[in-house]
C-alpha positions in Angstrom: 91.6 77.8 70.8 93.4 79.1 73.8 92.5 79.5 77.3 90.7 82.7 78.3 91.3 84.7 81.5 89.1 82.7 83.7 90.6 79.4 82.6 94.1 80.7 83.3 93.1 81.9 86.8 91.4 78.6 87.6 94.4 76.6 86.3 96.8 78.8 88.3 94.7 78.4 91.5 94.5 74.6 91.0 98.2 74.3 90.4 99.0 76.5 93.4 96.7 74.5 95.6 98.2 71.2 94.6 101.7 72.6 95.2 100.7 73.9 98.6 99.2 70.6 99.6 102.3 68.8 98.3 104.6 71.1 100.2 102.5 70.8 103.4 102.8 67.0 103.2 106.4 66.9 102.2 107.7 69.2 105.0 106.9 66.8 107.9 107.6 63.7 105.9 110.9 65.0 104.6 111.9 66.1 108.1 111.1 62.6 109.4 113.1 60.9 106.7 116.1 63.2 107.2 116.0 62.7 111.0 115.8 58.9 110.6 118.7 58.9 108.2 120.9 61.0 110.5 120.1 58.9 113.5 121.0 55.8 111.5 124.2 57.0 109.9 125.7 59.2 112.7 126.3 56.2 115.0 129.9 54.9 115.1 129.1 51.3 114.3 130.8 49.2 111.7 129.1 49.6 108.3 128.0 53.2 108.7 129.4 56.1 106.7 130.4 57.9 110.0 132.5 54.8 111.1 134.3 54.6 107.7 135.2 58.3 107.9 136.3 58.0 111.5 138.6 55.1 110.9 140.2 56.5 107.7 139.9 60.2 107.2 140.1 61.7 103.7 143.0 63.9 104.7 145.7 63.8 107.4 144.8 65.3 110.7 147.3 67.6 112.4 147.1 69.3 115.7 149.2 72.2 116.9 149.0 74.0 120.3 150.4 77.4 121.1 150.8 78.2 124.8 151.5 81.8 125.8 152.2 83.3 129.2 151.2 86.9 129.9 154.1 88.4 131.9 152.2 91.5 133.1 148.6 90.5 133.7 147.9 93.1 136.5 149.3 96.0 134.5 147.4 94.9 131.4 144.1 94.7 133.3 144.5 97.8 135.5 146.3 100.3 133.3 145.4 98.9 129.8 149.1 98.6 129.1 150.4 96.6 126.2 150.8 93.0 127.3 154.1 91.2 127.5 153.7 87.8 126.2 156.1 84.9 126.3 155.5 81.8 124.1 156.2 78.7 126.0 
């Protein structure tokens, strides 16, 4: 024998209430656990994941810098002329 309409409504309400309470408890507890883990692992100390990644990165790190000199800054600002740029 199946569940009638009232039984389904009550079951849905109970399940919804349990999930709401579970979610209400889990949000602050989960935030606390995540914050605690981040504070523990983000420090650059030997034995942490951050330290291992800092000492030996997964890929090579390259840096490039491009320096440009604007040859006509006054004309560019005043008359909205096209800028003359020289790469250094």
